N, C-alpha and C positions, 0 to 999 in steps of 0.2 A: 504494500500500499505505500503509494508516493505523497509526501506532504506538499500542498500547494500553499503559500503563503497568501493570507488575505491583504485586499487593498486596504488604504486607510478607512475608506468609505465603508468596505464591507467588514471591517473589524469592529468599527463602531455601532453599525447595526446589530451584528453578533453579541456585542457586549449588552445592548439596550434589551434584545429580545430575552437574553439570559437571565439579565436581572429582573425583567417582568414575570418570567416564569418562576423563578425562584420566590419572587415576592408572593405571586398567586398561591403557589404551593404552600407555603408557610402560613400566610393569611386564612387562606379558605379551606385548606384542607389538613393544617397541621403537620406538614411535612417539611423538613428540611432538606433541601436539595443539595447545599452546598457548592461549591465551585463547579460550574456547569462546563466541562470542555468538549463532550462528544454527544450527539443526539442520535437517536434510532427512529426510524420510521416503521411504526407497527399497525395493523390492522387487528381489531379485537375477534374473539370467535363469539358470534351473535347466537349459535346454537348448532343444531345439527339437522340434515336433512337426509330424506331417504331416495336414493337414486333409482334410475329405472331398472338397474340390475339387483335391485333388492338389496342394496349395502347402506351404511351411514357413511355421509361425508360432512366434513366440517364445514359450516356456512359463515364466512365472515362479511364484516361491515364494508360497505362499498368505499368508505373514506378512511385515510389512514390519520394516525395521531404520532405527533412527536413528542418523544419521550427522552430525557437525560438517561444515560447509560447506567448510572448509580441507582436509578430508580426501577430497574428491570431485574427480575429474578429469571435466571436461565433454566431449561429443564432439567438439566443435570445437578442442580441445587435444591430442587424440590418435586416431590412425587407428582406425576402427571395423572389425572383422573383418565382411565384407560376407556371411558365413554366418549372422550373427546378425539380419540385418534383416529375412529373413521376407516371403513374399508377392511374391519378385521373379522374373524371367523364369529365373533359374539354378535355382529350386526345381521344376522340371519333371523329372519322371524321363527317364533315358534308359538304353539297354540296357548302358551301361558299369557300370551298378550290379548288373548280374545277368550275372555268370560262368557260364559253362556247368558244370551240376553244381549250381548253388544251389537249395536248397529254396523253394518258393513256396506260396502259397495262391492259388487263382483267385478273383477277386471280380467276374466280369462277369457277363453274364446268359444264357449257356448254360443250358438248362433241366435243372435237376437237378444242376448242377456246382457251384453257389455254395458256396465254402468248400473244395472238394476240394483236397487238397495234391498236389504234385509236383514236379518239377524241370526247370529249362531245359537244353534239348537243342542249341540252335542260335539263328539269327538270321536273319531274312528283311525286307528293307524297312523298318528302324526297328522292327520288332515282334519278339517272342519266340517260338521254336518251343519247346513244352513238352509233357512228358508227363504227364497227370494221372492220378490213381487214383480211380475213381468210389467215392462213399460206400457203405459197406458196408450201412448201415441208412438208410431213407427218414427225413429230418428230423423226421417227423411219426408217427413209429412209436410214440414214446412217449406220445404225446397218446392214440392209441387205446388203450394198455394202461390209462390213467388212465381213460379212459370205459368200459372193460371192468369196472373194479374202483372203482368210485364210493365217495369216503368215506361212511362211514355218519353218520347225524344226530347233532349233537352234543347232548347231555343236559344241561340246566340243573342247577346244584349241588343245589339245593334237592330236585330230583325224584331225583338220585342218593342224597341223604341218606335220602329217604322209602322209596326200595327197599331201600336197606341197612339200615334200620330203626336209623338213628342220628341224634345231633344234628347240625345243621348245622356246630357248632363243632368237633366230633369229626372230621367229614369233612375240614374244614380241617388240623386237626392232623395226622391219619393221611396226608393227601396231601403234607404237607411233611416236617418233620423232628421227631421226640418223642424225647428221650433219657430211657434208664433209670439211674437212679442205685442204688448207687455205681459200677457197670460202666461207665458213660457209653456205652451201645451205642444206636444209633439204630434205633428201630423204626417209623420213616415210611418211606412209600414214595418219597418225594423226586419226586413229580410236579410240584408247583408251589411256587413261593416269593413271596408277594405283595409283600414289601418290597422285595426284589430284581428282581422283575418277570421271573422266570425260570420255564420251564416245560418239560415233555417235549412238544415241538409236537404229535407224532401223537397224544398221548393227552389232553391239557389245552389248553384255548384260554382266553384272556381277550378280553373286549369290553367298551366302556364303555356304560352306560346313558345315558338323556337328561341326567342329572346329573353326567355325567361319572365316575360311581362304577364300579369293576370289577365285571364280572359273570364267573362262572367256568363254563364248560361242560368236559364229560367225554365222552370217547368210549366207545362200547359196551365196547370192550376195557378200558376203564381201570374202566368199572362192572364188568366181570366179575372183573378182577383184586381189587376191594375186595370183592365178595361171597365171592370164595374165601379172601380173607385172613381174613374174619370167621369163615367156617365151619370154618377151620382152627384159629384161636385164639380162640374167644368169649370166654374169661376177659379177655383183653387189652380187647376193645372194651366187656365190661360194666365194667371198671375206669374206662376213659375216659368212658363215659357218666355215670357216678357222680362222676367228678374235678372238680377245680377249674378244668378247661379251660387247665391250664399246658402247657407245651411240654416238661416234664419231671415225672418222678415217681420214687417209690421202688419198686424190685422188690418190696418186703414189701407193697406195696398191692394187687398183683395176687391176685384171689381163687381159689388154686389149690386142688385136692383134698387131703386128708391121705393121704400114702402110706407114711408111718412115717419119711420122711428129714426132716432138720431143715429149716426154713422157708426159710433162705437158701440151702441147696442146692437146694431144689424151685425157687425163684425164678430162681437163677443158670441151672439147666438149662434152664427155660422160655424165658427170654430168649435165651439162647443157640440153642435152636431156632428161635424167632422170626427171628433173625438170619441164620442160615442158610436159611431159606426165602426170606427176602427177597433174599439175595444169589443165588438160584438163578433169580430171576425174569428174562425177557429184558429187562423195561423197565428194570432195575438198572443196565444197561449203557449205556442210550440217553442222548445227551447232554442237558443243561439250556441252553436257548438263549432268548433275548429273547422277550418276549411280541409284538413285531412280526414274529419270525421265522415262516417257514412251511417246514414239512418233511413229505415224503411218507412213508406207513405203509411198514413192512418189506416187506409181501407185494408191494406195487407195485415196490419196488427190486430185489426178487428177481428179476421179471419182465424187469426190463430188463438186468439182468446175462446171465440166459438167452438172451435175445434177441440180446444183442452177442455173446457166446461162439459161438453157433450161426451168425451171419452171417460171422465171420471164417473158418470153414472153407468157406466158398464163394468163390472167387476171381471177381471181376467183370472181371479183365483191366485193361487200361490204354487211356487216350485219347490220340492225338497231334492237337495242333491249333495254331495260329498265334494269338496273342492281343496286344493292344496293352500296353505296359508300364504303363500306367494301370489295367490290370485285373488286377493281381497284387500280392501282399503277400509281404515277406520278412521274416525274424526282424530285430529292431533291439533295441539295448541301451535306446532309449526307447520304455517299453512303452507302446502305443496299439493301440485297436482300432477299426475302421469301424462296430462295432455296441455301442460303449461307452455310448453314451447311450440306449440301447434297454433299458427296463426288462424284467427277465427273466420266464418263468413256469416254475412247477414243469413238468418235462417237455421243457424246451427242450432241443435238441440243440446242443451247443457244440464248438469246435474250439480245441485250445491253441495259442497264437500265440508264445510267448517263445521256446520250444526251448531253455531253460535247466534246470538244477538236476535232471537226470536225465530230464525229461520229453520225449520227441521232439516237436519241431515237428509240428504237425498232428493231434496225437492227439486222437481223438474221444472225446467222452462226453455224459453227460445230466446235467441240473441236478435235484438232489434236495431241495436245500434253499435258502432264499433269507434272508439277513440283511442288512437295508436300512442304509444309511450316509446321512450327508447328501448327498454326492455321488454321482449315479447310477454314476459310472464307478468308485466305490471301494465299491459294494454287494457284499459277499463272497456267494460261492455255494458250496455243496458239490456238487460233481461227482463221479458215480461212471463211471470211464472204461472203457472197451471192452477193456482190457488190463491186467495187473498193471504198476505202476510201482516204480522203485526208492525213490522218497521217498512213496510212496503209503501210506496207513492205511486202517482200517476206520470212519474217521470217528466214532469211540466207538460202534461196533458196528452202524452203520447198512449197511455194505456188506460186503464179502468182503475179505479181507486183500490190502493193497496196490494197492487198485483206488480208493480214494477221495482227493480233495485239496479243500481249501478255497481259493478264489482270487477274485481281485478281476474284475469285468466286463472291464476294461481289458486284462486278459490273455488273454480270449476272443473268439472268432468266434462270434456266435450264428448258427447255421444255420437255425434255425426260422423266427426272425423277422430275415431277412436284409434290411437296409434300407441298402443300398448308393445313396449319393447321387453320381452321377457328374457331372463338371463341367457337362454340358449340362442338368442338372436331372432327367434320368431316373432311374428306379430300377430297377436290374436289365435293363435294355432290352438285347434280344439283336438287335436290326436291323442287319443287314449283316455279322453273325458267320459264320466259315467252318464249314464243316460239319465234324463230327468223325468222326474214323477210328480205329476199335479196334485195339489192338496186341495180337497174338497171344501167348499167355502159358500156360506149363505149369499145368494145372489142378490138381496137386498141390503146385504151389510156394506155400510162404506167404511172401508178400513185401509189405513196407514200403517206401513211397517214401524215407522219410527215411534208410533202412538202405542204400541202392544208394551204392557207392563209384564215383564219376565223378570222374576228374582234371580239375581246374578249368582251363579254358584262356580266353586273351584272346580275345574276339569279333574276327572279322576278316571280309574280303570285302565282305558288303553294307553294314555300318556302320561301314567304316574312317575315313571323313570325320567321323562323328559322335563317334566315340572319341578321334579326335585333338584334339578340341576341348573333349572332357569334363573336368571336375575329377578330379584323382587322388585326392582323398579324397573318401568316400561321406558323405552328410549323416547317416548312422546313427551315425557316429563322430565327432560335431564335436568340435574341438580348442578346449577352452576356456582355453587359456593366456594368451588376450587379456585375460580377466576375473579372472586370479588375483589382482592387486593391489586390485581393488574387494571380490572375495571375502574377502580378509584383512582388511579395513577394516569389512567388515559383518556379520562373523562373531558379534559380540556385541551386544545391543540395551542401549542407555543405561538405566542402572537395572534 
């Protein structure tokens, strides 16, 4: 390691940073760092995650912390908790992790059963006896509805302006926000905002031309709204066509007919009527999203809800089978999904994996909106669920009350694009799987697997030897006590 002398400026900055760190450690943490000569860049272990090959791996924070070397203990100085090593033999699952009555999701290759929720009912030869609830809807049903209701062709903005008989700048004004003074009332449609790169995705879209400049396209529904707006309030459009192309104007400048009332009274009543009309439009309640987002139209979303509600009225019974522990998923406080790296499509069927915050584990729904993020697993999706949920919402009027949630991909199992990678490299292989046997149920009984009350029992008989040697603490509740000291030291960055 070669030493490189610092310049006078860099040396002064180093001394200031070292002094600040030492002061912060002493005052806020009660740690005396002493004379700081060397720093280490470290990333904390935030927990463990299970890989697609059924092993545990360490999960690190995305950001690094800068720590003086004298405040760091090396592995050879302290015992390391083996649960943080990852990819070792004890990372393999065992039936000890699945007490009777545990909720699970099936991840194996039995035809049409991937992602089905169920419960553990027993054990046999190191495998799990489970009762599964078949999907109420085929995972491809949403795609069929989308194909039956294709999106209309988007119309370039210059053609929309020509059809509406207005200037391109007026179209830009009326599509965003235009304020009337002195009332400060917005008479814009709020369909797009160029600087903020926000749009009502089902009505307006942005694309880049060859030079990287934005081009705006409108749906036929958006064109209809603009044409109706102009027919209802022609005086407003006449004023905008003759205006200075500002995004605000005085109410007195609107050319209104004389009905005997004072001009200011006429202007106020006119603008208030425009405001009421705009608020009555269904589009006024739709969310503004990033230009990179995609959202399905309302008529398609309504079809999803109707099909889901109808399917829940029909019971498909239950399936009893025996499966390896490697082909099931159970709720964990360490959120992950076997399909979190699969980029979603509109209409994909998904199942909720967390089982927290008032949403039952295994609840199914359909993706109606996609909001890309830097990491695929953190991509946000709007999901309309098959049932109403306590924390659910309308997703800003996209769906019915209490049926919508915005979630990350790592919280969901994609049922349409089921890309399970098994340890042997096969995807969803059903080779050697047992036959399924249906369970008789009452046809008029509305039953959800996660609501079944079963007393949890310790597995016995067939797996007694395996259980006796199993770790008593499951890996989804990893104790991080061994890292508390390092966490305290690494809490605040230098500078």
